[in-house]
C-alpha positions in Angstrom: -35.7 3.6 -60.9 -35.8 1.4 -64.6 -33.1 3.2 -66.0 -30.7 0.8 -68.2 -27.3 1.8 -69.0 -24.0 0.4 -69.3 -20.9 3.1 -68.9 -17.4 1.5 -70.2 -15.7 4.1 -69.3 -13.8 5.0 -66.0 -15.6 5.7 -62.8 -14.2 6.8 -59.9 -16.5 7.4 -56.9 -16.1 10.1 -53.8 -18.6 7.9 -51.4 -18.0 8.7 -48.2 -16.1 11.8 -48.9 -19.3 14.0 -49.4 -19.3 16.1 -46.3 -15.7 16.8 -47.0 -16.6 18.5 -50.3 -19.5 20.1 -49.0 -18.1 21.6 -46.1 -15.0 22.8 -47.9 -17.6 25.1 -50.3 -19.5 26.6 -47.5 -17.1 29.9 -47.5 -15.8 30.0 -50.7 -17.3 32.8 -53.4 -17.6 32.5 -57.1 -14.1 33.7 -57.4 -12.6 31.1 -55.3 -11.0 28.2 -57.7 -11.2 24.6 -56.8 -9.0 22.2 -58.9 -9.5 18.4 -58.5 -8.4 14.7 -59.3 -10.1 11.8 -61.1 -12.7 11.3 -57.8 -13.8 15.2 -57.5 -17.2 14.9 -59.0 -18.9 15.4 -55.7 -16.5 19.0 -55.6 -17.4 19.8 -58.5 -21.3 19.2 -57.7 -20.8 21.1 -54.3 -18.9 24.1 -55.5 -21.8 24.2 -58.6 -24.2 24.6 -55.9 -22.5 26.9 -53.9 -22.6 29.4 -57.0 -26.5 28.8 -57.6 -26.9 29.5 -54.0 -24.6 32.9 -54.2 -26.0 34.0 -57.6 -29.6 36.1 -58.5 -31.4 34.0 -60.8 -30.9 36.7 -64.0 -26.9 35.8 -63.4 -27.8 32.3 -63.3 -30.3 32.2 -66.5 -27.5 34.5 -68.7 -24.7 31.9 -67.5 -27.1 29.3 -68.8 -28.3 30.6 -71.8 -24.6 31.9 -73.0 -22.7 28.6 -72.0 -22.6 26.0 -75.4 -25.1 28.2 -77.0 -27.5 26.8 -74.2 -27.1 23.5 -75.2 -27.5 22.0 -71.5 -30.0 24.6 -70.8 -32.0 23.7 -73.6 -32.2 19.7 -72.6 -33.0 20.4 -69.3 -36.1 23.2 -69.0 -38.2 20.8 -71.1 -39.1 19.2 -68.1 -38.7 21.7 -65.4 -41.0 23.3 -63.2 -39.9 25.6 -60.3 -37.9 28.8 -60.4 -34.7 29.5 -61.7 -32.4 28.3 -59.1 -33.8 25.0 -59.1 -33.5 24.9 -62.7 -29.8 25.9 -62.2 -29.6 22.7 -60.6 -31.1 20.5 -63.0 -28.5 22.1 -65.3 -25.3 21.1 -62.8 -26.6 17.9 -63.0 -26.9 16.8 -66.3 -24.4 18.6 -67.6 -22.0 16.8 -65.4 -23.3 13.4 -65.7 -23.7 14.1 -69.7 -19.7 14.9 -69.3 -19.2 11.7 -67.6 -21.2 9.6 -70.3 -18.8 11.6 -72.9 -22.2 13.2 -74.4 -21.8 16.3 -76.7 -23.7 18.1 -74.4 -22.0 17.4 -71.4 -20.2 20.5 -69.8 -17.2 19.8 -71.7 -18.4 18.7 -74.8 -17.6 14.8 -73.9 -14.0 15.2 -74.4 -13.1 15.5 -70.7 -15.3 12.7 -69.0 -15.5 11.7 -65.9 -12.0 12.3 -64.5 -11.9 15.7 -66.1 -15.5 17.2 -65.6 -15.3 21.3 -64.9 -17.4 24.0 -65.1 -15.4 27.3 -64.9 -18.5 29.8 -64.9 -19.2 28.8 -61.0 -15.0 28.6 -60.5 -15.0 24.5 -60.8 -11.6 24.1 -62.7 -10.2 21.7 -65.2 -9.3 18.5 -62.8 -6.7 16.0 -63.6 -6.9 12.6 -64.0 -2.7 12.2 -63.3 -1.9 11.8 -59.6 -1.1 14.9 -58.0 -1.6 16.8 -61.2 -4.0 19.7 -60.0 -1.2 20.4 -57.8 1.0 22.4 -59.9 -1.9 23.6 -62.4 -3.7 25.1 -59.0 0.2 26.8 -58.3 -0.2 28.4 -61.8 -3.6 29.4 -61.2 -2.8 31.1 -57.6 0.1 32.7 -59.1 -2.2 34.7 -61.6 -4.5 35.7 -59.2 -1.7 37.5 -56.9 0.1 38.7 -60.1 -2.6 40.4 -61.7 -4.3 41.5 -58.5 -7.2 39.2 -58.9 -10.1 38.6 -56.2 -10.0 34.6 -54.6 -8.1 32.0 -53.5 -7.5 28.3 -55.0 -7.9 25.1 -53.6 -6.2 22.0 -54.6 -7.9 18.9 -54.2 -5.9 15.9 -54.1 -5.7 12.6 -52.0 -3.1 11.3 -49.5 -1.5 8.9 -52.3 -0.5 12.1 -54.4 2.2 13.2 -51.3 4.4 10.9 -53.3 4.2 12.2 -56.0 7.2 14.5 -57.3 4.7 17.6 -59.1 3.1 17.9 -55.8 6.5 18.5 -53.6 7.7 21.0 -56.9 4.2 23.0 -56.3 4.6 23.4 -52.5 8.2 24.4 -53.1 7.0 26.8 -55.7 4.1 28.3 -53.8 6.2 28.5 -50.3 9.4 30.8 -52.1 10.7 33.4 -49.8 11.1 36.1 -52.2 6.6 36.8 -52.1 7.8 38.6 -49.2 11.2 39.5 -49.5 11.4 41.1 -52.6 8.6 41.3 -54.3 6.6 44.6 -54.0 4.4 44.6 -50.6 1.6 46.2 -52.8 1.4 42.7 -54.9 0.3 41.4 -51.9 2.3 38.3 -50.7 2.5 34.5 -51.9 0.0 33.2 -53.6 -3.2 32.6 -52.2 -3.7 28.1 -52.6 -4.3 25.9 -50.2 -3.1 22.5 -50.8 -6.5 20.2 -49.3 -5.5 16.5 -49.2 -8.5 14.2 -49.0 -7.2 11.5 -46.5 -9.2 8.6 -47.6 -6.1 6.6 -46.0 -5.6 4.8 -49.5 -3.8 5.5 -52.3 -5.5 3.1 -54.6 -4.7 -0.4 -52.6 -1.9 0.7 -50.5 -2.3 2.3 -47.6 -0.5 5.2 -46.8 -0.9 4.8 -43.1 1.7 2.2 -41.7 2.5 0.9 -45.4 3.8 3.5 -48.2 4.4 6.4 -46.6 6.2 7.4 -43.0 4.7 10.9 -41.9 1.8 9.0 -39.8 0.2 12.1 -39.8 0.1 14.1 -43.1 0.0 17.2 -41.9 3.2 17.2 -40.4 4.9 17.5 -43.6 4.1 21.2 -43.8 6.9 21.5 -41.3 9.6 20.3 -43.5 8.5 23.3 -46.4 8.4 26.6 -44.5 9.0 28.4 -40.9 4.8 28.2 -40.6 4.7 24.9 -41.4 2.4 25.5 -44.0 -0.4 26.6 -41.8 -0.9 22.9 -41.3 -3.9 21.4 -39.8 -5.6 18.1 -39.7 -9.5 18.6 -39.6 -12.7 16.1 -39.3 -13.7 15.5 -42.8 -16.7 13.4 -41.9 -18.4 16.9 -40.4 -18.8 19.5 -42.7 -18.9 22.3 -40.0 -15.8 21.7 -39.4 -14.1 21.6 -42.6 -16.2 25.0 -43.3 -14.8 26.4 -40.0 -11.3 25.6 -40.6 -11.5 26.8 -44.3 -13.3 30.0 -43.6 -10.0 30.7 -41.2 -7.3 29.4 -43.8 -8.6 31.5 -46.5 -8.0 34.9 -44.7 -4.8 33.8 -44.0 -4.0 33.1 -48.1 -5.8 36.4 -48.8 -3.4 38.3 -46.7 -0.6 36.9 -48.4 0.4 34.5 -46.0 0.0 31.6 -47.1 0.4 28.9 -48.4 -1.6 26.2 -46.4 -1.7 22.7 -46.4 -4.9 21.0 -44.6 -5.0 17.1 -44.1 -9.1 16.4 -44.8 -9.2 12.9 -42.4 -12.4 10.8 -44.8 -13.0 7.5 -46.3 -13.7 5.9 -49.6 -16.2 3.4 -49.2 -16.7 2.5 -52.8 -13.3 0.8 -54.5 -11.0 2.8 -56.2 -12.8 2.0 -59.5 -15.4 -0.3 -61.1 -12.7 -3.3 -61.3 -11.6 -2.7 -57.5 -12.6 -6.0 -55.5 -11.2 -4.2 -52.1 -9.0 -7.1 -51.5 -6.9 -5.2 -49.7 -9.3 -4.0 -47.0 -11.5 -5.6 -44.5 -15.6 -5.7 -44.5 -15.0 -5.1 -41.5 -13.3 -1.7 -41.8 -15.9 -0.8 -44.9 -18.7 -1.4 -42.6 -17.4 0.1 -39.5 -16.7 3.4 -41.6 -20.4 2.9 -43.3 -21.9 3.2 -39.4 -20.4 6.2 -39.3 -21.8 7.5 -42.8 -21.3 11.7 -42.7 -24.7 12.0 -44.2 -26.5 10.3 -41.8 -24.7 11.9 -39.1 -25.3 15.3 -40.5 -28.8 14.2 -40.7 -28.9 13.2 -36.9 -27.1 16.5 -36.0 -30.0 18.6 -37.7 -32.7 16.6 -36.1 -30.8 16.4 -32.4 -30.8 20.5 -32.7 -34.1 20.7 -33.8 -32.8 22.8 -37.4 -35.1 20.3 -39.4 -38.0 17.9 -38.9 -38.4 14.3 -39.8 -40.8 15.3 -42.7 -38.7 17.7 -44.4 -35.8 15.1 -44.8 -38.0 12.4 -46.1 -39.1 15.3 -48.5 -35.6 16.2 -49.6 -34.5 12.8 -49.7 -37.6 12.5 -52.3 -36.4 15.5 -53.8 -32.8 14.3 -54.9 -33.8 10.8 -56.2 -36.2 12.5 -58.5 -34.0 15.2 -60.1 -30.9 12.6 -60.1 -33.2 9.9 -61.8 -34.1 12.8 -64.2 -30.9 13.6 -64.8 -29.7 9.8 -65.5 -32.5 9.1 -67.9 -31.9 12.2 -69.9 -27.8 11.9 -70.1 -28.4 8.1 -70.7 -30.5 8.9 -73.8 -28.6 9.0 -76.9 -31.3 10.4 -79.0 -31.4 13.5 -76.5 -27.6 13.2 -75.5 -25.7 12.0 -78.3 -22.3 11.4 -78.5 -19.3 13.8 -79.6 -18.7 13.0 -83.5 -14.8 12.4 -83.7 -14.2 15.5 -86.6 -15.5 18.0 -83.8 -11.9 17.0 -81.9 -10.7 18.9 -85.3 -12.8 22.2 -84.4 -11.2 22.7 -80.9 -7.6 21.8 -81.2 -6.8 25.1 -81.9 -8.5 28.7 -80.9 -8.2 30.0 -84.3 -8.5 33.3 -82.4 -5.6 36.6 -81.9 -6.1 38.5 -79.2 -3.5 41.3 -78.9 -3.4 41.7 -75.4 -4.9 39.7 -72.1 -6.0 43.1 -70.3 -6.1 46.5 -71.3 -4.4 48.2 -68.2 -1.2 49.7 -68.3 2.0 47.2 -68.0 3.8 47.4 -64.8 7.6 48.3 -66.1 10.6 49.6 -64.6 12.2 52.2 -67.8 11.0 52.8 -70.8 11.8 50.4 -73.9 13.9 52.4 -75.4 16.2 53.1 -72.9 16.9 49.7 -72.3 20.8 49.2 -73.0 20.3 45.9 -74.8 17.8 47.2 -77.3 19.9 50.3 -78.1 22.9 47.6 -78.3 20.8 45.6 -81.0 20.1 48.8 -83.3 24.2 48.5 -84.2 23.7 44.9 -85.1 22.8 43.7 -89.0 20.0 41.5 -89.3 21.8 39.5 -92.1 24.7 37.2 -92.0 26.4 38.7 -94.7 27.4 42.2 -95.3 26.9 44.1 -99.1 30.0 42.3 -100.5 28.6 38.9 -99.5 31.4 38.2 -96.8 30.6 36.6 -93.7 29.9 38.6 -90.8 31.6 38.2 -87.2 29.1 36.6 -85.0 29.3 39.4 -82.5 28.1 42.1 -85.1 24.9 39.8 -86.2 21.4 39.6 -84.7 21.1 36.0 -83.1 18.3 33.5 -82.3 19.0 34.6 -78.8 18.2 38.4 -79.5 15.1 37.4 -81.9 13.6 35.8 -78.6 14.5 38.7 -76.5 13.0 41.1 -78.8 10.1 39.5 -79.3 9.6 39.0 -75.4 10.4 42.2 -74.8 7.3 43.9 -77.2 4.8 41.5 -75.2 6.0 42.9 -72.1 5.2 46.0 -73.0 2.0 45.3 -74.8 0.7 42.7 -72.4 0.3 43.4 -68.6 -0.4 39.7 -67.7 2.6 38.5 -69.6 5.4 36.9 -66.7 8.6 35.0 -67.3 9.8 32.9 -64.5 12.0 30.1 -63.7 15.6 28.9 -63.1 17.9 31.5 -63.2 15.5 34.1 -65.3 16.8 37.0 -63.5 20.0 38.5 -62.9 21.6 35.7 -64.4 20.1 36.4 -67.6 18.9 32.6 -68.6 21.0 30.1 -69.6 21.2 31.2 -72.8 21.3 34.8 -71.9 18.1 35.1 -73.3 16.4 37.1 -70.8 19.4 39.7 -70.5 18.2 43.2 -70.5 15.1 42.2 -68.9 15.9 42.4 -65.0 16.5 46.1 -65.7 13.1 46.3 -67.6 10.8 44.4 -65.3 10.0 44.2 -61.7 10.2 40.5 -60.1 6.4 39.7 -60.0 6.7 40.2 -63.7 10.5 37.8 -63.9 11.0 36.0 -60.9 13.7 33.1 -60.4 12.2 29.9 -59.4 13.3 26.6 -57.2 14.3 23.4 -59.7 10.6 22.4 -60.0 10.3 21.9 -63.5 7.2 20.0 -63.6 5.4 23.0 -61.5 7.3 25.6 -64.2 
């Protein structure tokens, strides 16, 4: 299209996986979050375009104007002709491409780049370049939703290669703990609403997960080793967006009832190489051609035509619109005049928030007893807060306020101040932690605010 640009950074394309990304988002809402990998551009676009369809024009305009003080909006609205929803589509395409190109106008100021691009206002949450890295973060987001009674579910989008990564297994263990059903208050709602979705394209870079680097044969089988429900695991045709949408809709009901977690084995294929330097030496041209002949976009087009949902002229018009829209976004994002690179000193300005927040929410914190009734609080009133007595003599350790006491006191204060604060880890509850810092908290806090976890230290 006459646009010259040499992209020197990484680019992990998901050509061939479009139906899996689009189908996944069809049953989702704004409050449903998706986290992804280095190959999640399609997922970001699908989630954002879904949000555009769901929100009314006033809400869309408000988000676009307020995000980064309207920088992205000002660029795209200069050349736009159409309604607000059409403008929002240009806004998303430009914001994503500018971010991939490392520009200051990108959705993440160019600091995220291709592998970390996201747009939180539409439920597209940060992607992670580390293989399987999104798993632990996703569980944290799902736990936050469950503990704080927030609406929606969380989808962790990772590849089949990540099944060999420790953090993924740790995340599944943390998400499947029995205590959500056996020890937590029923009102909390059960297990965290997380779906581990594996985009199974049969490769982890160049290693074939089927028949070479893995032993499960069928990825969905892994769920059987995690809990009695086998993680409600299912294998779905990722080349059929309607099959994926149906599956996500069914699994969402399970998750919102607190009966998760869920594992989904979404069969798809990566037509493009792992990255620009990949010559695909590990697979044959015949293999790639066979998958191209079954292209999910062409297949869905034929389905729509066959069932008379769309006619040929509408398809041609839609294709032309997509080409024009993407071409315009590429031109704007590639221009250094329109989309300058971020300056190095900008990083200093965002390294710290420079803000203080007294509490994350205003509701009353859930506790079991008044703070003054805590036995450890009462015992600390009898301790000295100096190492020496009035005569300069060293006091016995048992009579002195210690570091562990100081940590406890600070935590207790925040627990009674901020309703969103929780503590979890190995032996936090009952045992009081390895260094007795948590002693006194078991009597003060309900299970969902202080709980033990498996020895899954990456997930913790």
